[in-house]
TIDRENDREN-694196 format. One line per field, with one value per residue (C-alpha): x, z, y; residue number from 1. Coordinates in steps of 0.25 Angstrom, whole numbers. Each point is the difference from the previous one (the first is absolute). Layout:
<atoms>
u (X|...)
w (Z|...)
v (Y|...)
pos (NUM|...)
</atoms>
This chain:
<atoms>
u (367|10|6|-8|-13|4|5|-13|-7|-5|-5|-6|-9|-3|-1|-8|5|3|-12|-13|-8|6|-4|-13|6|6|12|1|12|3|12|8|2|0|-11|0|6|-1|13|6|12|12|-1|15|7|1|8|12|-3|5|-5|3|1|-14|-5|5|-9|-11|-11|-8|11|5|-7|6|-12|-9|7|-1|10|5|4|7|8|4|4|9|5|-4|-10|-6|11|9|14|12|11|10|-11|-3|14|1|-13|6|12|-10|-10|9|-4|-14|3|1|14|5|10|13|5|11|8|15|7|-14|-2|-8|13|11|-4|14|5|-13|6|10|-10|-5|5|7|8|3|7|9|2|4|10|6|2|6|10|4|0|0|10|10|9|12|9|-9|-6|-15|-6|-2|-3|-11|-6|1|-7|-11|-3|1|-10|-10|1|-2|-12|-6|4|-7|-12|-1|1|-10|-10|1|-3|-12|-5|1|-7|-11|-1|-1|-12|-6|3|-9|-11|1|-13|-2|-8|-6|4|-1|13|2|-14|3|-4|11|2|10|2|-10|12|3|-14|-1|-11|-6|2|-12|-2|-9|-5|-10|-7|10|10|5|-1|14|-1|-11|-7|-13|-7|-1|-8|-7|-8|-8|11|0|11|4|5|-1|15|1|-13|-6|-13|-5|-7|7|-4|-5|8|-3|7|6|0|13|7|10|14|-1|-15|-4|-8|-11|-8|1|12|4|10|4|10|10|-2|9|11|9|0|-11|-10|-11|6|14|-5|-8|13|8|-10|-1|16|8|3|14|6|15|1|-7|1|12|8|-4|5|13|1|-2|10|10|-2|3|13|4|-3|7|12|-1|1|12|7|-1|4|13|3|-1|8|10|3|-3|4|11|5|0|6|-9|1|0|-13|-6|3|-8|-12|1|-2|-13|-5|3|-3|-12|-8|-9|4|-7|-13|-8|6|-4|-14|-2|5|-8|-12|4|2|-13|-8|6|-5|-14|0|1|-13|-6|0|6|5|-2|4|12|-2|-14|8|4|-14|-7|8|-7|-14|-10|-13|-3|-12|-3|-9|-10|-1|12|9|-8|-9|3|-8|-6|-15|-3|-12|-1|-5|-3|-11|-8|-15|-9|-15|-3|4|14|12|10|10|-12|-2|14|1|-13|5|13|-8|-6|14|10|12|8|1|-6|-3|3|-13|0|15|-4|-11|7|12|-9|-1|14|1|-4|-2|-13|-6|-3|1|-12|-8|-1|-1|-12|-1|7|-4|11|-2|-4|-3|-15|-4|11|1|6|-8|4|-9|6|-2|3|8|-4|-15|-1|-9|1|2|2|8|1|8|0|-5|-9|-11|0|1|-12|-9|3|-4|-14|0|4|-1|-9|0|7|11|2|0|11|8|-1|5|12|4|-1|9|10|-1|3|13|4|-3|-6|-12|-1|-13|-1|-13|-3|-11|-2|-4|-10|3|13|-2|10|-7|-13|-6|4|-9|3|13|1|10|10|11|7|15|9|11|11|15|7|12|13|6|12|-8|-4|14|6|-9|4|15|-2|-7|12|9|-8|-7|-15|-7|-13|-9|-3|-10|-9|-9|-13|0|-6|11|11|-5|-1|14|5|-7|6|14|-1|3|-13|-13|1|-2|-7|-5|8|-11|5|12|-9|-11|9|-5|-15|-5|1|11|12|9|1|6|3|15|-4|-9|10|10|-10|-5|5|-4|-8|-10|-6|13|3|15|-3|-4|13|8|-8|2|15|1|-8|9|13|-6|-1|15|0|8|-10|1|-11|-3|-6|-2|-6|4|-11|8|12|-4|0|12|8|-5|3|14|1|-9|-1|-5|-6|1|-7|0|-1|13|-5|-1|14|5|-6|4|13|-1|-6|-4|1|-7|-14|-3|3|12|9|-2|3|12|4|-2|8|11|0|2|12|6|-4|8|12|0|-2|11|10|-5|3|14|4|-3|7|12|0|0|10|10|-2|0|11|10|-3|2|13|5|-3|5|13|2|-3|1|-7|3|-12|3|-3|-13|-3|4|-10|-11|3|-1|-12|-8|3|-5|-12|-5|-4|-10|-10|-2|2|-9|-9|-13|-11|-7|-13|-5|0|14|3|13|3|12|1|2|10|8|-1|5|11|5|0|7|10|4|2|9|8|2|5|11|4|1|10|8|1|4|11|5|-1|4|8|-11|0|15|2|-11|1|14|-4|7|-2|9|3|1|-6|-10|-1|-13|3|7|-3|-3|-10|-7|-1|-5|-11|-3|-3|-8|-9|-2|-4|-9|-7|-4|-4|-10|-9|-4|-5|-8|-6|-6|-11|5|14|8|2|-15|-3|9|5|0|11|4|2|7|10|2|3|10|7|1|6|10|4|2|8|9|2|4|10|6|-3|13|-5|10|-9|-10|7|-3|8|-4|-2|3|-10|0|-6|-10|-5|0|-9|-9|-2|-2|-11|-7|0|-5|-10|-8|-6|-5|-13|-2|2|-12|-9|3|-3|-13|-4|4|2|-8|-12|0|1|-12|-8|2|-3|-13|-4|3|-8|-12|1|0|-12|-8|3|-4|13|0|13|3|15|2|-8|9|6|7|13|12|11|8|-9|-2|15|-2|-12|9|2|-14|-3|4|-13|-7|10|-5|-14|1|6|-13|-9|-3|-2|-7|-12|-14|-11|-15|-7|-15|-7|-5|15|2|-8|8|13|-3|-2|14|8|-1|0|14|4|-6|8|13|-2|-4|14|7|-8|2|10|-6|4)
w (407|-10|-11|-10|5|3|-15|-5|2|-13|-4|13|-3|-15|-2|4|13|-2|8|-7|13|-1|-14|5|12|-1|8|10|-1|12|2|12|2|13|6|-6|9|-1|-4|12|2|8|13|0|-5|-15|-3|9|-1|14|5|14|4|6|-13|-8|8|3|-11|6|-6|-12|-7|-14|-4|1|-1|-13|-11|0|15|-4|-11|11|10|-10|-6|-14|-11|-12|-9|7|7|-6|-3|10|11|-4|1|14|4|-5|10|11|-2|-7|-12|-2|2|12|5|7|11|-4|9|10|2|1|-14|-6|-15|4|6|-8|-12|-4|14|3|-9|11|11|2|8|-12|-3|15|-1|-11|7|12|-9|-5|15|3|-12|4|15|6|-11|5|9|1|-7|-13|-5|-2|-11|-10|-12|6|6|-13|-7|10|-1|-15|0|9|-8|-13|5|5|-13|-9|9|1|-14|-4|10|-3|-15|4|10|-11|-10|10|5|-15|-2|14|-5|-12|10|6|-1|-7|4|-8|8|-2|2|-3|-6|-10|0|-1|3|11|9|11|10|-3|5|12|8|-7|-14|-10|-6|-11|-2|-9|-2|2|7|14|10|2|14|10|-5|1|-13|-6|-12|-2|-13|2|9|6|8|3|14|1|1|12|7|-5|-5|-12|-8|-5|8|-7|3|-2|2|14|2|4|-8|5|-6|-6|-4|-14|-8|-7|-6|-4|2|11|5|15|9|7|15|4|-6|3|14|4|-10|5|-6|6|14|0|-5|11|10|-6|0|-9|0|5|-13|5|-1|-9|-5|-8|12|8|-11|-1|15|0|-11|7|13|-8|-5|13|8|-9|0|15|2|-8|5|14|-5|-6|13|8|-10|-5|13|10|-8|-10|9|-11|2|1|-14|-7|6|-3|-15|0|7|-9|-12|6|3|-13|-9|7|1|-12|1|-13|4|5|-12|-10|5|1|-14|-5|6|-5|-14|1|4|-12|-9|7|-3|-15|2|7|13|12|12|12|10|-6|7|-7|-12|6|7|-14|-5|10|-2|-2|-1|-7|4|-11|-2|-12|-4|-7|3|-6|-9|-7|10|-12|-3|-14|-8|-2|-15|0|10|-5|0|-10|1|-12|-15|5|-2|11|-7|0|15|3|-9|6|14|-3|-5|15|6|3|-9|10|15|-1|11|-2|-6|-11|-3|-2|-9|-9|0|-6|-12|-4|-6|12|-10|-5|14|-6|-15|-8|11|6|15|5|15|9|14|7|10|14|12|-1|-14|-2|-15|-10|-12|-13|-9|-14|-15|-10|-10|-11|2|8|10|15|8|14|7|14|7|15|10|-6|10|-3|-15|-1|7|-10|-12|-3|-14|1|14|2|10|-11|-1|15|2|-11|5|14|-5|-7|12|8|-10|1|15|1|-9|8|-11|3|-9|-7|-6|-13|-4|-12|-5|-11|3|-9|-5|3|15|7|13|-5|4|-9|-6|11|3|-4|6|-11|7|12|1|8|8|6|5|-10|4|-4|-13|7|13|-5|-4|12|10|-8|2|15|2|-8|10|11|4|2|-4|8|-4|11|-4|6|-12|0|-1|-14|-5|7|-6|-14|1|5|-11|-11|6|2|15|4|6|14|5|14|6|11|10|0|8|11|-1|-5|-10|-2|7|-9|-9|-5|10|14|5|-5|-2|-10|-7|-1|-6|-10|-4|-13|6|9|-4|8|8|10|5|13|-9|-7|14|4|-13|1|15|-3|-12|8|11|-10|-3|-12|-4|-5|-9|1|-10|5|-4|12|14|5|-7|9|11|-11|-7|13|4|-13|-2|-12|-1|-14|-3|-14|-10|4|15|10|7|13|-8|-6|14|6|-12|-2|-15|-8|-14|-10|-11|0|-1|6|-10|8|12|-7|-6|14|6|-11|2|15|-2|-9|11|11|-8|-1|15|3|-10|7|14|-3|-6|11|11|-8|-1|15|3|-11|5|15|0|-10|6|14|-4|-7|12|9|-9|-6|8|-13|2|-12|-2|4|-12|-10|6|-2|-14|-2|7|-8|-13|4|4|-13|-8|9|-1|-14|6|1|-15|-2|-10|9|-3|9|8|-5|15|11|7|14|8|6|7|4|-15|-2|12|-5|-14|6|9|-11|-10|10|5|-14|-4|13|-4|-13|6|12|-11|-8|12|4|-13|-1|14|1|-14|-12|-10|-7|0|-6|-10|-5|4|9|13|12|9|9|-1|7|0|13|6|-2|-13|-7|-13|6|6|-14|-5|11|-3|-15|3|10|-8|-13|5|10|-10|-10|11|-4|-13|7|11|-11|-8|3|-10|-6|1|-15|-3|6|-7|10|-3|-8|12|9|-10|-4|15|3|-12|4|15|-4|-10|12|9|-10|-2|15|1|-12|4|15|7|12|11|10|-1|0|-14|-13|-14|-6|-14|-11|2|14|-5|-10|10|9|-11|-4|14|2|-12|4|14|-6|-9|12|6|-8|4|15|-2|-6|11|10|-7|0|15|10|-7|-3|15|4|-9|6|14|-4|-6|12|9|-9|0|15|2|-10|7|14|-6|2|-9|-9|-1|0|-8|8|12|0|13|0|9|2|-9|-11|1|-3|-14|-2|-7|-11|-5|3|-13|-7|13|-1|-14|4|11|-9|-8|12|0|13|7|4|4|1|2|7|2|-8|12|4|-12|6|13|-7|-11|10|6|-12|-7|13|2|-14|4|13|-7|-11|12|6|-14|-7|-15|-5|-4|-14)
v (420|-7|8|-8|5|14|2|-5|14|3|-14|-2|12|-1|-15|-11|-7|-15|-5|-1|3|14|3|6|7|14|2|12|8|8|9|-3|15|7|9|14|10|15|7|8|9|-3|7|4|12|-4|13|-4|-15|-2|-13|-5|-14|1|6|-12|-10|9|-3|11|9|-7|-11|-2|-9|11|13|8|-4|15|-2|-13|9|10|-11|-6|13|-3|3|-6|4|-10|2|6|-10|6|-1|-14|-4|7|-8|-13|2|4|-11|-11|-8|-5|-15|-9|-1|-13|-1|-7|-11|5|-12|1|-1|-4|3|13|6|-7|-8|-4|-4|-7|-11|-3|0|-14|-13|-6|13|1|-13|5|13|-8|-8|13|5|-14|2|14|0|-14|-5|10|-9|-9|9|1|12|1|-8|12|-8|-7|12|8|-12|-1|15|0|-12|7|13|-7|-7|13|8|-10|-1|15|2|-10|4|14|-2|-9|10|11|-8|-3|14|5|-9|5|15|-3|-2|13|7|13|12|12|12|15|7|15|1|-12|-14|-10|-15|-4|-12|-1|0|14|6|9|5|12|-5|0|-14|-5|-14|-7|-14|-11|9|-3|11|4|6|4|12|9|1|14|-5|-13|-4|-13|-6|-14|-5|-14|-1|-15|-2|9|-3|-12|7|-7|11|12|13|12|13|15|13|1|-15|-7|-10|-10|-4|-13|0|-1|9|-9|12|14|10|9|10|2|6|-10|1|-12|-8|-12|-6|11|-5|-9|-12|4|2|-13|-7|5|-4|-14|-1|-10|-14|-4|-6|-1|-15|-10|-14|2|6|-13|-8|8|-2|-15|-2|9|-8|-13|6|6|-12|-9|9|1|-15|-2|13|-6|-13|6|8|-13|-9|10|7|-11|-12|5|11|10|13|12|6|-13|-5|14|-1|-13|6|12|-10|-5|14|6|-12|-5|13|2|15|3|-7|12|8|-10|-2|15|2|-11|6|14|-5|-7|12|7|-11|0|15|-3|-7|12|-6|8|-8|9|-12|-7|-13|-1|-5|-13|-1|2|-12|-9|6|-12|8|14|7|10|12|-2|15|5|-12|-12|10|13|8|6|-2|-6|-3|-15|1|-15|1|13|-2|8|3|6|3|5|-9|-2|10|10|-1|2|13|6|-4|8|12|0|0|11|1|8|-1|-14|-10|-14|-4|11|-3|-15|3|10|-9|-12|8|-2|14|10|11|-7|4|14|-2|3|6|14|0|8|-4|-10|-4|-7|-11|3|-8|4|-3|-11|1|9|7|7|8|2|3|-11|8|-10|2|12|-7|2|-13|-3|-12|-4|-11|-4|-10|-10|3|15|-2|-9|9|11|-10|3|-4|-15|-3|-13|-11|-9|10|2|-15|-2|12|-6|-13|6|8|-13|-6|11|0|-15|2|12|10|14|4|14|3|9|7|9|10|10|15|7|14|8|2|-9|2|-5|-14|-11|-11|-9|-8|-15|-10|-3|-8|-5|1|-9|7|-8|2|-9|-9|5|-6|-7|-4|-14|-3|6|-9|-12|4|2|-13|-7|7|-7|13|-1|13|4|12|9|11|10|-2|-9|-15|-2|10|-8|-13|5|6|-13|-8|9|-1|-15|1|-7|6|-6|13|3|13|6|-3|-15|5|3|-11|-11|-11|-3|-12|-12|6|-8|9|-5|13|14|-3|-10|9|11|-9|-5|13|7|13|9|11|12|0|11|3|-8|-12|1|0|-12|-8|3|-4|-14|-3|2|-8|-12|2|8|12|10|13|10|12|13|14|8|4|-9|-12|3|-11|-11|5|0|-13|-7|-6|9|12|6|14|0|11|12|-3|11|4|-7|-13|2|3|-13|-9|-8|2|11|-2|12|-8|-6|-15|-13|-3|10|-8|-14|6|5|-15|-6|10|-1|-15|2|9|-10|-11|9|2|-14|-5|10|-4|-15|4|9|-10|-11|9|3|-15|-3|10|-2|-15|-2|9|-5|-14|3|8|-12|-11|7|13|7|15|6|15|9|10|-11|-3|15|-1|-12|8|13|-8|-8|13|7|-12|-3|15|-4|-10|12|0|-15|-7|-9|-7|4|-11|-5|-1|10|1|0|1|-14|2|-15|-3|11|-4|-15|3|9|-11|-10|9|6|-14|-5|12|-2|-14|5|8|-9|-11|8|4|-14|-5|10|-2|-15|-4|5|-3|13|2|-14|1|14|4|12|3|9|8|-11|-15|-8|11|8|4|15|-1|14|-6|-10|12|5|-13|0|14|-2|-13|7|12|-7|-11|9|10|-11|-5|12|-7|-12|8|9|-12|-9|-11|-2|13|0|0|14|11|10|15|6|8|-12|-8|11|4|-15|-1|13|-5|-13|6|9|-11|-8|12|2|-15|1|13|3|0|8|-2|7|-10|-14|-4|-2|-1|-14|-6|-1|-15|2|10|-11|-11|9|4|-15|-4|10|-4|-14|3|10|-9|-9|13|-1|-14|4|10|-11|-9|10|3|-14|-3|11|11|-9|-4|15|3|-11|5|14|-4|-8|11|10|-10|-1|15|2|-10|6|14|7|12|-1|15|-1|12|9|2|14|-3|-7|-4|9|-9|0|16|1|-4|10|10|-9|1|14|8|-1|5|12|2|-1|10|10|1|-1|-15|-6|-11|8|-6|10|-1|12|1|11|7|2|9|11|0|0|10|12|-2|-2|13|8|-6|5|14|0|-4|11|10|-3|1|11|2|10|13|5)
pos (1|2|3|4|5|6|7|8|9|10|11|12|13|14|15|16|17|18|19|20|21|22|23|24|25|26|27|28|29|30|31|32|33|34|35|36|37|38|39|40|41|42|43|44|45|46|47|48|49|50|51|52|53|54|55|56|57|58|59|60|61|62|63|64|65|66|67|68|69|70|71|72|73|74|75|76|77|78|79|80|81|82|83|84|85|86|87|88|89|90|91|92|93|94|95|96|97|98|99|100|101|102|103|104|105|106|107|108|109|110|111|112|113|114|115|116|117|118|119|120|121|122|123|124|125|126|127|128|129|130|131|132|133|134|135|136|137|138|139|140|141|142|143|144|145|146|147|148|149|150|151|152|153|154|155|156|157|158|159|160|161|162|163|164|165|166|167|168|169|170|171|172|173|174|175|176|177|178|179|180|181|182|183|184|185|186|187|188|189|190|191|192|193|194|195|196|197|198|199|200|201|202|203|204|205|206|207|208|209|210|211|212|213|214|215|216|217|218|219|220|221|222|223|224|225|226|227|228|229|230|231|232|233|234|235|236|237|238|239|240|241|242|243|244|245|246|247|248|249|250|251|252|253|254|255|256|257|258|259|260|261|262|263|264|265|266|267|268|269|270|271|272|273|274|275|276|277|278|279|280|281|282|283|284|285|286|287|288|289|290|291|292|293|294|295|296|297|298|299|300|301|302|303|304|305|306|307|308|309|310|311|312|313|314|315|316|317|318|319|320|321|322|323|324|325|326|327|328|329|330|331|332|333|334|335|336|337|338|339|340|341|342|343|344|345|346|347|348|349|350|351|352|353|354|355|356|357|358|359|360|361|362|363|364|365|366|367|368|369|370|371|372|373|374|375|376|377|378|379|380|381|382|383|384|385|386|387|388|389|390|391|392|393|394|395|396|397|398|399|400|401|402|403|404|405|406|407|408|409|410|411|412|413|414|415|416|417|418|419|420|421|422|423|424|425|426|427|428|429|430|431|432|433|434|435|436|437|438|439|440|441|442|443|444|445|446|447|448|449|450|451|452|453|454|455|456|457|458|459|460|461|462|463|464|465|466|467|468|469|470|471|472|473|474|475|476|477|478|479|480|481|482|483|484|485|486|487|488|489|490|491|492|493|494|495|496|497|498|499|500|501|502|503|504|505|506|507|508|509|510|511|512|513|514|515|516|517|518|519|520|521|522|523|524|525|526|527|528|529|530|531|532|533|534|535|536|537|538|539|540|541|542|543|544|545|546|547|548|549|550|551|552|553|554|555|556|557|558|559|560|561|562|563|564|565|566|567|568|569|570|571|572|573|574|575|576|577|578|579|580|581|582|583|584|585|586|587|588|589|590|591|592|593|594|595|596|597|598|599|600|601|602|603|604|605|606|607|608|609|610|611|612|613|614|615|616|617|618|619|620|621|622|623|624|625|626|627|628|629|630|631|632|633|634|635|636|637|638|639|640|641|642|643|644|645|646|647|648|649|650|651|652|653|654|655|656|657|658|659|660|661|662|663|664|665|666|667|668|669|670|671|672|673|674|675|676|677|678|679|680|681|682|683|684|685|686|687|688|689|690|691|692|693|694|695|696|697|698|699|700|701|702|703|704|705|706|707|708|709|710|711|712|713|714|715|716|717|718|719|720|721|722|723|724|725|726|727|728|729|730|731|732|733|734|735|736|737|738|739|740|741|742|743|744|745|746|747|748|749|750|751|752|753|754|755|756|757|758|759|760|761|762|763|764|765|766|767|768|769|770|771|772|773|774|775|776|777|778|779|780|781|782|783|784|785|786|787|788|789|790|791|792|793|794|795|796|797|798|799|800|801|802|803|804|805|806|807|808|809|810|811|812|813|814|815|816|817|818|819|820|821|822|823|824|825|826|827|828|829|830|831|832|833|834|835|836|837|838|839|840|841|842|843|844|845|846|847|848|849|850|851|852|853|854|855|856|857|858|859|860|861|862|863|864|865|866|867|868|869|870|871|872|873|874|875|876|877|878|879|880|881|882|883|884|885|886|887|888|889|890|891|892|893|894|895|896|897|898|899|900|901|902|903|904|905|906|907|908|909|910|911|912|913|914|915|916|917|918|919|920|921|922|923|924|925|926|927|928|929|930|931|932|933|934|935|936|937|938|939|940|941|942|943|944|945|946|947|948|949|950|951|952|953|954|955|956|957|958|959|960|961|962|963|964|965|966|967|968|969|970|971|972|973|974|975|976|977|978|979|980|981|982|983|984|985|986|987|988|989|990|991|992|993|994)
</atoms>
């Protein structure tokens, strides 16, 4: 049963169901309890509490389902006064915390074992580490010492990347963990004879706990006191109706108290609870790799292959062709390795996601699977629960539709109905009626309560007898199911009235409104138990779950973002349609049975897929229906997000591209979901979609930039080496990389515009842009070197000079000119890749602009004063610095036009090809579940540590991808074993005597 249905308990009982045929039919409410069993004693020596292994599993000796509660206390070595604090602490060490623990991944140098060093553990970093070894080991020859400057520079670059990434991830992880900690459930426990509230994680077997209506049962326990207790176990077992519990019964951790209040003794905690044991049997999904890691791997492969091709080319040309000496050729290869590897890419993307997760936490959305951020950016369809997400999950009287049948006004009917309602320990119906008054104090103002009969499943109505203080008369009011109330109305019950009433109920039903009838009579004399003068029907109240105030606007916002919102509710079809009409999302709703039966013959839909795409929502949905809906939408090429709140929703949450656990979801749903919301409503989800697209744009912008710089460095310096035997010093490439990384880190907080359409990684587009930008920037450098080498243009026009004339290929000042030109225009490229139009039309973040300015200032200062003999460079004059700046500005301006030309030609062609391929796949029925794969190649898995920090935070507070569904009958088999094991553990570790 879906969460929407299981939460309707009270209004299912009190109010009129929304099909008119049922108005005259009384529902039967049958407890799904277990057969009564006579209490027995444990057939073991309870004085010594010595249990053998045979005793533990021999139900003839110990059956904790049926043994006396006194024997349970003996077995657990406790009493009704609770445990002493020191004993509780001892047991906490013995049994562990009352939460599910998840195993950490045990990969070498993975984030779980060394978060800091993990930033150096991926193929891109390995190339840099190899370059460091080349500098320190292989360079040692031909009478020259090891290349210490390059070695130190590479190590410094690696450490800088790791430090920044570690710091940002740690901050983001802490922020997310703080929000997760706010979800930590509390429990009321008796310690040292005093009731106190503690975190549920600190409960131990033998603790005395107390819970009441609305509370979640904190641990598996046997009830020692139960007052009208009803427990909803649907999240664990799928049972649709709450189960009545009495003293001695067992309640399971994670179930919800729907009625009454109880005290009990904890018999099992943590992994030993029913839920914990079931979770361990089910196991967990392997989420070591995801979609983002695959993207990282593919981008990394592009860069590595590009570098590899040109390194091999240099080896052949420089050594075989030019007969370079060993050390000279090695320096050229180092330039390609150091400059071509986007060493900061894993860190930048990781930090971007970390900062993004921190920003999403501000919107009360916890990301438990970090790659869900970029997947959420691509979602095209959002399947949303109705209750609590689209609506308030708070029943309300619709004042505009109240029907009256006598001299009483609509306000009078509400007031009298409020009299017949509880003012404390209210169910949903009583609460809605009293709230309709505006001032809840009026529900008892001016009257003296003499007798009150609360709702019960047999009578299906409430009744109050009271004295009107203004007149002194005794009066009686009853409210409840229409069929029950009309039978009481002896004074004005006529055929005409019944026909009118039936018509009104049918009208309500057609609109998905539930009917609540109200009747009134006066009582003669002062005996409040006396018969009255006969009830008369005075009114009919319409009860519904109203849409949230922000839902309509939020749905409009989602549709503007290209996301279609479909309602998926366990409620009835008429209710779903009425809600859809009120929200303006349409009323093309279908019952869940169409998923099995398909479209009706002669309907406008030729097949089920067409019907699902056309539908605005589905009603009467069970968890398996949610799974089917997601599966079919994915098969049609859509990325689908699904909301859920119960353990039974876990299959759909896991199947969806992005599973979202709504506010108030069970731990099981949170564990299965990718994103956990801590505030109700759809607006949080739409905020998250918009934020995820911003994060996606930042990552895409950087990816284009990083690949372009790889092309730019590798091709540029290979061409210069081949054409002019140009030996650029590796140390200056390190300086460029270090300044680039420092600037590019600020992209994680860059100001970007979210796409108005769902995003997706199209690596062909990224690589196409990168090649175009990279070759253009290569041309800018090669052209500058050519002019300087082949002409005296700059010397003649501006009166500048270099160290040699004619200029030699390895003139130290020429090296500095090339350094400055490459450093400036390479960083400036980010302003082109981050914008959709002209670069000056989209203002960057202050952090990015300031970082860029500082980096360029440092580059210019190095060019002016960097007389570093160890690295074959020499400072250049202010004239050359000005020439380089002007040169770069002239070459920078056309970059936007290159972007527009690429969009109009290559990118347009790539998109057409992609759309054609997509159409073919959909036509052939190939399911497009690209983000569902949890398996990956070894290459891809090497990037997994870059997206695991949120997972670490989640595990600290007991989150994990846990899918649990256990049949109700399995509860009995399990409950016998769990507390016996507790007893056995305590027997081996007896309590300390005073």
